C-alpha positions as a Markdown table, in Angstrom:
| # | Residue | x | y | z |
|---|---|---|---|---|
| 1 | Met | 118.2 | -39.0 | -118.9 |
| 2 | Asn | 116.8 | -35.4 | -118.9 |
| 3 | Leu | 116.8 | -34.0 | -122.4 |
| 4 | Thr | 116.9 | -30.4 | -123.3 |
| 5 | Ala | 114.0 | -29.1 | -125.5 |
| 6 | His | 116.3 | -29.1 | -128.5 |
| 7 | Glu | 117.3 | -32.7 | -127.9 |
| 8 | Gln | 113.7 | -33.8 | -127.3 |
| 9 | Gly | 112.9 | -32.3 | -130.7 |
| 10 | Leu | 115.7 | -34.1 | -132.5 |
| 11 | Val | 114.8 | -37.5 | -130.8 |
| 12 | Leu | 111.2 | -37.0 | -131.8 |
| 13 | Glu | 112.3 | -36.2 | -135.4 |
| 14 | Leu | 114.7 | -39.2 | -135.4 |
| 15 | Thr | 112.1 | -41.8 | -134.2 |
| 16 | Arg | 109.7 | -40.6 | -136.8 |
| 17 | Ala | 112.4 | -41.1 | -139.5 |
| 18 | Leu | 113.2 | -44.6 | -138.1 |
| 19 | Ser | 109.5 | -45.6 | -138.5 |
| 20 | Ser | 109.0 | -43.9 | -141.9 |
| 21 | Ser | 109.7 | -46.9 | -144.1 |
| 22 | Leu | 110.5 | -50.6 | -144.0 |
| 23 | Asp | 113.4 | -50.2 | -146.4 |
| 24 | Leu | 116.5 | -50.1 | -144.0 |
| 25 | Thr | 118.7 | -48.2 | -146.5 |
| 26 | Glu | 116.0 | -45.6 | -147.0 |
| 27 | Val | 115.4 | -45.2 | -143.3 |
| 28 | Leu | 119.1 | -44.8 | -142.5 |
| 29 | Ala | 119.4 | -42.1 | -145.2 |
| 30 | Arg | 116.6 | -40.2 | -143.6 |
| 31 | Ala | 118.0 | -40.6 | -140.1 |
| 32 | Gln | 121.6 | -39.8 | -140.8 |
| 33 | Gly | 121.4 | -35.9 | -140.7 |
| 34 | Ile | 119.2 | -35.9 | -137.6 |
| 35 | Leu | 121.5 | -38.4 | -135.8 |
| 36 | Thr | 124.6 | -36.4 | -136.4 |
| 37 | Arg | 123.0 | -33.2 | -135.1 |
| 38 | Leu | 122.0 | -35.2 | -131.9 |
| 39 | Val | 125.4 | -36.9 | -131.4 |
| 40 | Pro | 127.9 | -35.1 | -133.6 |
| 41 | Cys | 130.2 | -37.5 | -135.6 |
| 42 | Asp | 131.9 | -37.7 | -138.9 |
| 43 | Tyr | 130.1 | -40.8 | -140.0 |
| 44 | Ala | 128.4 | -43.9 | -138.7 |
| 45 | Ala | 127.8 | -47.5 | -139.7 |
| 46 | Leu | 125.3 | -50.3 | -139.0 |
| 47 | Cys | 126.2 | -54.0 | -139.3 |
| 48 | Val | 123.6 | -56.7 | -139.1 |
| 49 | Ser | 124.0 | -60.5 | -139.2 |
| 50 | Arg | 122.6 | -62.2 | -142.2 |
| 51 | Pro | 119.7 | -64.6 | -141.4 |
| 52 | Glu | 121.2 | -67.4 | -143.5 |
| 53 | Arg | 124.8 | -66.8 | -142.3 |
| 54 | Pro | 124.9 | -65.6 | -138.6 |
| 55 | Gly | 128.7 | -65.2 | -138.7 |
| 56 | Asp | 128.5 | -63.0 | -141.8 |
| 57 | Tyr | 127.4 | -59.3 | -141.8 |
| 58 | Glu | 125.7 | -56.8 | -143.9 |
| 59 | Trp | 127.3 | -53.4 | -143.6 |
| 60 | Met | 125.4 | -50.1 | -144.2 |
| 61 | Gly | 127.3 | -46.8 | -143.8 |
| 62 | Leu | 125.9 | -43.4 | -142.9 |
| 63 | Gly | 128.5 | -41.4 | -144.8 |
| 64 | Ala | 131.3 | -43.9 | -144.0 |
| 65 | Pro | 133.7 | -44.6 | -146.8 |
| 66 | Gly | 133.7 | -48.1 | -148.4 |
| 67 | Val | 137.3 | -48.7 | -147.5 |
| 68 | Leu | 136.3 | -48.9 | -143.9 |
| 69 | Phe | 134.2 | -52.0 | -144.4 |
| 70 | Ala | 136.6 | -53.6 | -146.9 |
| 71 | His | 139.4 | -53.5 | -144.2 |
| 72 | Tyr | 137.3 | -53.7 | -141.0 |
| 73 | Pro | 138.6 | -57.2 | -139.9 |
| 74 | Glu | 142.1 | -55.8 | -140.2 |
| 75 | Leu | 141.2 | -52.7 | -138.3 |
| 76 | Ala | 139.2 | -54.2 | -135.4 |
| 77 | Ser | 141.3 | -54.1 | -132.3 |
| 78 | Asp | 140.9 | -54.0 | -128.5 |
| 79 | Leu | 140.6 | -50.7 | -126.7 |
| 80 | Val | 143.9 | -49.2 | -125.8 |
| 81 | Ser | 145.2 | -45.9 | -124.2 |
| 82 | Arg | 145.7 | -42.9 | -126.3 |
| 83 | Lys | 149.4 | -43.1 | -125.9 |
| 84 | Glu | 149.3 | -46.8 | -127.0 |
| 85 | Leu | 147.0 | -46.0 | -129.9 |
| 86 | Lys | 149.4 | -43.5 | -131.5 |
| 87 | Arg | 152.1 | -46.3 | -131.6 |
| 88 | Asn | 149.5 | -49.0 | -132.8 |
| 89 | Leu | 150.2 | -50.3 | -136.3 |
| 90 | Leu | 146.5 | -50.6 | -137.0 |
| 91 | Tyr | 146.1 | -46.9 | -136.2 |
| 92 | Leu | 148.9 | -46.0 | -138.5 |
| 93 | Arg | 147.5 | -48.2 | -141.2 |
| 94 | Cys | 144.1 | -46.6 | -140.8 |
| 95 | Arg | 145.6 | -43.1 | -141.3 |
| 96 | Glu | 147.4 | -44.4 | -144.5 |
| 97 | Met | 144.1 | -45.4 | -146.0 |
| 98 | Gly | 142.7 | -41.9 | -145.3 |
| 99 | Leu | 140.7 | -42.9 | -142.2 |
| 100 | Pro | 142.2 | -40.8 | -139.4 |
| 101 | Leu | 139.8 | -42.3 | -136.8 |
| 102 | Glu | 140.3 | -41.0 | -133.3 |
| 103 | His | 137.2 | -42.0 | -131.3 |
| 104 | Val | 134.5 | -44.7 | -131.7 |
| 105 | Leu | 131.2 | -45.0 | -129.9 |
| 106 | Ala | 129.3 | -48.3 | -130.4 |
| 107 | Ala | 126.1 | -50.0 | -129.2 |
| 108 | Leu | 125.1 | -53.7 | -129.5 |
| 109 | Leu | 121.8 | -54.3 | -131.0 |
| 110 | Asp | 119.2 | -56.8 | -129.9 |
| 111 | Leu | 120.3 | -60.4 | -129.7 |
| 112 | Ser | 116.8 | -61.9 | -129.0 |
| 113 | Glu | 115.1 | -61.8 | -132.4 |
| 114 | Gly | 117.2 | -64.3 | -134.3 |
| 115 | Trp | 119.7 | -61.7 | -135.4 |
| 116 | His | 122.3 | -59.3 | -133.9 |
| 117 | Gly | 124.2 | -56.3 | -135.0 |
| 118 | Gly | 126.0 | -53.1 | -134.0 |
| 119 | Phe | 125.7 | -49.5 | -134.5 |
| 120 | Thr | 128.9 | -47.4 | -134.4 |
| 121 | Leu | 129.7 | -43.6 | -134.5 |
| 122 | Tyr | 133.2 | -42.5 | -135.6 |
| 123 | Arg | 135.1 | -39.2 | -135.1 |
| 124 | Glu | 138.2 | -38.2 | -136.9 |
| 125 | His | 139.0 | -35.3 | -134.5 |
| 126 | Ala | 140.5 | -35.5 | -131.0 |
| 127 | Leu | 137.4 | -34.4 | -129.1 |
| 128 | Pro | 136.1 | -37.7 | -127.4 |
| 129 | Phe | 132.5 | -38.7 | -127.0 |
| 130 | Ser | 131.0 | -37.3 | -123.7 |
| 131 | Glu | 129.2 | -39.3 | -121.1 |
| 132 | Arg | 126.0 | -37.4 | -122.2 |
| 133 | Glu | 126.5 | -38.5 | -125.8 |
| 134 | Gln | 127.0 | -42.0 | -124.7 |
| 135 | Ala | 123.8 | -41.9 | -122.6 |
| 136 | Leu | 122.0 | -40.5 | -125.6 |
| 137 | Leu | 123.1 | -43.4 | -127.9 |
| 138 | Glu | 122.1 | -45.8 | -125.2 |
| 139 | Asp | 118.6 | -44.3 | -125.1 |
| 140 | Leu | 118.3 | -44.6 | -128.9 |
| 141 | Thr | 119.5 | -48.1 | -129.0 |
| 142 | Pro | 116.0 | -49.7 | -128.6 |
| 143 | Tyr | 114.6 | -47.6 | -131.5 |
| 144 | Leu | 117.6 | -48.6 | -133.7 |
| 145 | Ala | 117.0 | -52.3 | -132.8 |
| 146 | Asn | 113.3 | -52.1 | -133.5 |
| 147 | Thr | 113.9 | -50.5 | -136.8 |
| 148 | Val | 116.2 | -53.3 | -137.9 |
| 149 | Arg | 113.7 | -55.9 | -136.6 |
| 150 | Asn | 110.8 | -54.3 | -138.4 |
| 151 | Cys | 112.7 | -54.0 | -141.7 |
| 152 | Arg | 113.9 | -57.6 | -141.4 |
| 153 | Leu | 110.3 | -58.8 | -140.8 |
| 154 | Phe | 108.8 | -57.0 | -143.8 |
| 155 | Gly | 111.4 | -55.1 | -145.7 |
| 156 | His | 112.1 | -57.6 | -148.5 |
| 157 | Glu | 108.4 | -58.0 | -149.2 |
| 158 | Ala | 107.5 | -54.3 | -148.8 |
| 159 | Thr | 109.9 | -53.3 | -151.5 |
| 160 | Arg | 107.8 | -55.1 | -154.0 |
| 161 | Gly | 104.4 | -53.6 | -153.1 |
| 162 | Asp | 102.2 | -52.0 | -150.6 |
| 163 | Val | 103.2 | -52.6 | -147.0 |
| 164 | Leu | 99.9 | -54.0 | -146.0 |
| 165 | Asp | 100.1 | -56.6 | -148.8 |
| 166 | Ala | 103.5 | -57.4 | -147.3 |
| 167 | Leu | 101.9 | -58.4 | -144.1 |
| 168 | Phe | 99.8 | -61.0 | -145.9 |
| 169 | Arg | 102.9 | -62.5 | -147.4 |
| 170 | His | 104.8 | -62.8 | -144.2 |
| 171 | Gln | 105.6 | -66.4 | -143.7 |
| 172 | Gly | 104.9 | -68.3 | -140.4 |
| 173 | Ala | 102.7 | -65.7 | -138.8 |
| 174 | Glu | 99.2 | -64.2 | -138.9 |
| 175 | Cys | 98.7 | -60.4 | -138.9 |
| 176 | Val | 96.1 | -58.0 | -137.8 |
| 177 | Val | 96.5 | -54.2 | -138.8 |
| 178 | Met | 94.9 | -51.7 | -136.5 |
| 179 | Glu | 94.4 | -47.9 | -136.5 |
| 180 | Pro | 94.4 | -47.3 | -132.8 |
| 181 | Pro | 92.5 | -47.4 | -130.6 |
| 182 | Glu | 89.7 | -49.6 | -132.1 |
| 183 | His | 89.7 | -49.5 | -135.9 |
| 184 | Glu | 90.8 | -52.7 | -137.6 |
| 185 | Lys | 92.0 | -52.2 | -141.2 |
| 186 | Leu | 92.6 | -55.9 | -142.1 |
| 187 | Arg | 93.6 | -59.3 | -140.9 |
| 188 | Thr | 95.2 | -62.3 | -142.6 |
| 189 | Pro | 92.9 | -65.3 | -143.2 |
| 190 | Gly | 94.2 | -67.5 | -140.3 |
| 191 | Ala | 94.4 | -64.7 | -137.7 |
| 192 | Thr | 90.8 | -65.2 | -136.4 |
| 193 | Glu | 91.2 | -69.0 | -135.9 |
| 194 | Leu | 94.5 | -68.4 | -134.1 |
| 195 | Leu | 93.0 | -65.8 | -131.7 |
| 196 | Arg | 90.0 | -68.2 | -131.2 |
| 197 | Arg | 92.4 | -70.9 | -129.9 |
| 198 | Trp | 94.0 | -68.5 | -127.5 |
| 199 | Tyr | 90.9 | -66.6 | -126.3 |
| 200 | Pro | 88.0 | -69.1 | -126.6 |
| 201 | Glu | 85.8 | -67.6 | -123.9 |
| 202 | Glu | 86.3 | -63.9 | -124.8 |
| 203 | Leu | 85.8 | -64.4 | -128.5 |
| 204 | Lys | 82.9 | -66.9 | -128.2 |
| 205 | Ala | 80.3 | -64.2 | -128.8 |
| 206 | Asp | 82.2 | -62.0 | -131.3 |
| 207 | Asp | 85.4 | -63.2 | -132.9 |
| 208 | Ser | 85.7 | -60.2 | -135.2 |
| 209 | Arg | 87.3 | -58.0 | -132.5 |
| 210 | Leu | 90.8 | -58.0 | -131.2 |
| 211 | Pro | 91.1 | -59.5 | -127.6 |
| 212 | Gln | 90.9 | -56.8 | -125.0 |
| 213 | Glu | 94.4 | -57.4 | -123.5 |
| 214 | Leu | 96.0 | -56.8 | -127.0 |
| 215 | Arg | 93.9 | -53.7 | -127.6 |
| 216 | Glu | 94.9 | -52.4 | -124.1 |
| 217 | His | 98.6 | -53.1 | -124.8 |
| 218 | Leu | 98.4 | -51.3 | -128.2 |
| 219 | Thr | 96.9 | -48.4 | -126.5 |
| 220 | Arg | 99.6 | -48.2 | -123.9 |
| 221 | Leu | 102.3 | -48.4 | -126.6 |
| 222 | Gln | 100.7 | -45.6 | -128.6 |
| 223 | Ala | 100.3 | -43.3 | -125.5 |
| 224 | Leu | 104.0 | -43.8 | -124.6 |
| 225 | Gly | 105.1 | -42.7 | -128.0 |
| 226 | Thr | 109.0 | -42.3 | -128.0 |
| 227 | Lys | 109.2 | -43.1 | -124.3 |
| 228 | Arg | 108.4 | -46.8 | -124.8 |
| 229 | Pro | 110.8 | -49.0 | -122.7 |
| 230 | Pro | 112.8 | -51.7 | -124.5 |
| 231 | Gly | 111.0 | -54.9 | -125.1 |
| 232 | Met | 107.5 | -53.6 | -124.6 |
| 233 | Asp | 106.6 | -54.0 | -128.2 |
| 234 | Thr | 106.9 | -57.8 | -127.9 |
| 235 | Trp | 104.2 | -59.4 | -125.8 |
| 236 | Thr | 103.8 | -63.1 | -124.9 |
| 237 | Arg | 100.9 | -65.2 | -123.7 |
| 238 | Ser | 101.9 | -68.6 | -122.2 |
| 239 | Gly | 100.0 | -71.8 | -122.9 |
| 240 | Ala | 100.6 | -75.5 | -121.8 |
| 241 | Lys | 102.8 | -76.5 | -124.8 |
| 242 | His | 103.2 | -73.2 | -126.8 |
| 243 | Asp | 103.4 | -69.5 | -126.4 |
| 244 | Leu | 101.5 | -66.9 | -128.4 |
| 245 | Lys | 104.0 | -64.3 | -129.3 |
| 246 | Val | 102.7 | -60.9 | -130.5 |
| 247 | Thr | 105.1 | -58.4 | -132.1 |
| 248 | Phe | 103.7 | -54.8 | -132.3 |
| 249 | Val | 105.1 | -52.9 | -135.4 |
| 250 | Glu | 104.5 | -49.2 | -135.9 |
| 251 | Leu | 104.0 | -49.1 | -139.7 |
| 252 | Pro | 104.8 | -46.1 | -141.9 |
| 253 | Glu | 102.1 | -43.4 | -141.9 |
| 254 | Gln | 99.4 | -43.9 | -144.6 |
| 255 | Arg | 97.1 | -41.1 | -145.8 |
| 256 | Gly | 97.4 | -39.2 | -142.5 |
| 257 | His | 96.9 | -42.3 | -140.3 |
| 258 | Gln | 99.4 | -44.2 | -138.2 |
| 259 | Pro | 98.6 | -48.0 | -138.5 |
| 260 | Trp | 100.1 | -50.7 | -136.4 |
| 261 | Gly | 100.7 | -54.3 | -137.4 |
| 262 | Leu | 100.3 | -57.0 | -134.8 |
| 263 | Val | 102.3 | -60.1 | -135.9 |
| 264 | Leu | 100.9 | -63.3 | -134.2 |
| 265 | Gln | 103.1 | -66.3 | -133.9 |
| 266 | Glu | 102.6 | -69.7 | -132.0 |
| 267 | Cys | 106.0 | -70.6 | -130.7 |
| 268 | Thr | 107.3 | -73.7 | -129.1 |
| 269 | Arg | 108.7 | -72.6 | -125.7 |
| 270 | Gly | 112.2 | -73.8 | -125.1 |
| 271 | Ile | 115.8 | -74.0 | -125.9 |
| 272 | Pro | 117.0 | -75.4 | -129.3 |
| 273 | Leu | 118.4 | -78.9 | -129.3 |
| 274 | Pro | 122.2 | -78.7 | -129.8 |
| 275 | Glu | 122.9 | -80.5 | -133.2 |
| 276 | Pro | 125.7 | -82.7 | -131.8 |
| 277 | Trp | 123.3 | -84.2 | -129.4 |
| 278 | Arg | 121.0 | -85.3 | -132.1 |
| 279 | Gln | 123.6 | -87.6 | -133.5 |
| 280 | Lys | 124.0 | -89.4 | -130.2 |
| 281 | Leu | 120.3 | -90.0 | -129.5 |
| 282 | Ser | 117.5 | -92.2 | -131.0 |
| 283 | Arg | 114.6 | -90.4 | -132.7 |
| 284 | Arg | 112.4 | -91.0 | -129.6 |
| 285 | Glu | 115.1 | -89.8 | -127.3 |
| 286 | Val | 115.4 | -86.6 | -129.3 |
| 287 | Glu | 111.6 | -86.0 | -128.9 |
| 288 | Val | 111.9 | -86.5 | -125.1 |
| 289 | Val | 114.9 | -84.1 | -124.9 |
| 290 | Gln | 112.9 | -81.5 | -127.0 |
| 291 | Gly | 110.1 | -81.8 | -124.5 |
| 292 | Val | 112.5 | -81.2 | -121.5 |
| 293 | Leu | 114.0 | -78.2 | -123.4 |
| 294 | Ser | 110.5 | -76.8 | -123.9 |
| 295 | Asn | 110.1 | -76.9 | -120.1 |
| 296 | Trp | 107.4 | -79.5 | -120.1 |
| 297 | Thr | 106.8 | -81.8 | -117.2 |
| 298 | Asn | 107.3 | -85.6 | -117.7 |
| 299 | Glu | 103.5 | -86.0 | -117.7 |
| 300 | Leu | 103.2 | -83.5 | -120.5 |
| 301 | Ile | 105.9 | -85.2 | -122.5 |
| 302 | Ala | 104.2 | -88.6 | -122.1 |
| 303 | Glu | 100.8 | -87.2 | -123.1 |
| 304 | Asp | 102.3 | -85.5 | -126.2 |
| 305 | Leu | 104.3 | -88.5 | -127.4 |
| 306 | Gly | 101.7 | -91.1 | -126.4 |
| 307 | Leu | 104.0 | -92.8 | -123.9 |
| 308 | Thr | 103.6 | -93.9 | -120.3 |
| 309 | Leu | 105.2 | -91.8 | -117.6 |
| 310 | Asn | 107.5 | -94.7 | -116.7 |
| 311 | Thr | 108.8 | -94.9 | -120.3 |
| 312 | Val | 109.6 | -91.2 | -120.3 |
| 313 | Lys | 111.6 | -91.6 | -117.1 |
| 314 | Thr | 113.4 | -94.6 | -118.6 |
| 315 | His | 114.3 | -92.6 | -121.7 |
| 316 | Leu | 115.7 | -89.8 | -119.5 |
| 317 | Arg | 117.8 | -92.3 | -117.5 |
| 318 | Asn | 119.3 | -93.5 | -120.8 |
| 319 | Ile | 119.7 | -90.1 | -122.2 |
| 320 | Phe | 121.8 | -88.6 | -119.4 |
| 321 | Pro | 124.8 | -90.9 | -119.7 |
| 322 | Lys | 124.8 | -90.6 | -123.5 |
| 323 | Leu | 125.2 | -86.8 | -123.3 |
| 324 | Gly | 127.5 | -86.8 | -120.2 |
| 325 | Ile | 124.8 | -85.0 | -118.2 |
| 326 | Glu | 123.9 | -85.6 | -114.6 |
| 327 | Ser | 120.3 | -84.2 | -114.3 |
| 328 | Arg | 117.4 | -82.5 | -115.9 |
| 329 | Met | 118.7 | -79.1 | -114.7 |
| 330 | Asp | 122.1 | -79.8 | -116.0 |
| 331 | Leu | 120.6 | -80.8 | -119.4 |
| 332 | Leu | 118.8 | -77.4 | -119.5 |
| 333 | Tyr | 122.0 | -75.5 | -118.5 |
| 334 | Gln | 124.3 | -77.4 | -121.0 |
| 335 | Ala | 121.8 | -76.8 | -123.9 |
| 336 | Ala | 121.5 | -73.1 | -123.1 |
| 337 | Trp | 125.3 | -72.8 | -122.8 |
| 338 | Arg | 125.9 | -74.3 | -126.3 |
| 339 | Gln | 123.6 | -71.6 | -127.8 |
| 340 | Lys | 126.1 | -68.9 | -126.9 |
| 341 | Pro | 128.0 | -67.5 | -129.9 |
| 342 | Gly | 131.7 | -68.3 | -130.2 |
């Protein structure tokens, strides 16, 4: 959308606040005043699923009273017309508790990083949120999602020490910290070996540099600034059995410089195996299904498991009736469908 000069200034100020720390509570406190000037509201709230309990949520309020969160399940309701709303028992209950909510504007935050959440603005007066305000929140949603993701990645560790040290302690990944365009500040001990595996030809002569396509991607991200499209800060290189996933994290400014962290993770490509299926299959059949869900060919499954091609095909013929599935494509569809929440 086309922003006025005033809106552009507020968006720039807000995005700086969102990347100013890896402590989510601290970030939201800094962002609150800016956000309410950009999209006027009485208060706002962020809810984020807990990693260990996906159905449970952590609530953080931007000026929102605690009673709102304590009674939220009771207050949640489908959208109704204004005439119906005034007769709604939940609406009346809300006013009894000192929460005369009239309008709500909400955005769903990213579902692709192992978490999900929502960001909601509330108004106690009768003026509804305009279409322009809705569009503004929609434009801001990727930045809010990135902030939650970055704080989830490093926030817990970063509260105990320097953010660069937190990168070293991040489990299950290797990290490289850059000051664009070329200056490397540090890398974790296993980062060089990981990059060697994925860029053997390019790094044969000099493995101390970041591969060119990663440097170029970082340069593009930095040049786009606040205009980065959603998803651009996650980059994937595909291999035969695994993917290299690189998450670009804009770190808080340090001594006048803006460092970026590159989080490098080798990921198995595919759909998680539904737990009920595991109970119906033998150990070897589970391994074959996991190969299919990783989008491997029968030949690749056979090579990985040390089986013949005919043995893999026999396993699949036995697996399909056990799971009530008709084909390989149906297996992929059913497994993906079972991952949907609810």
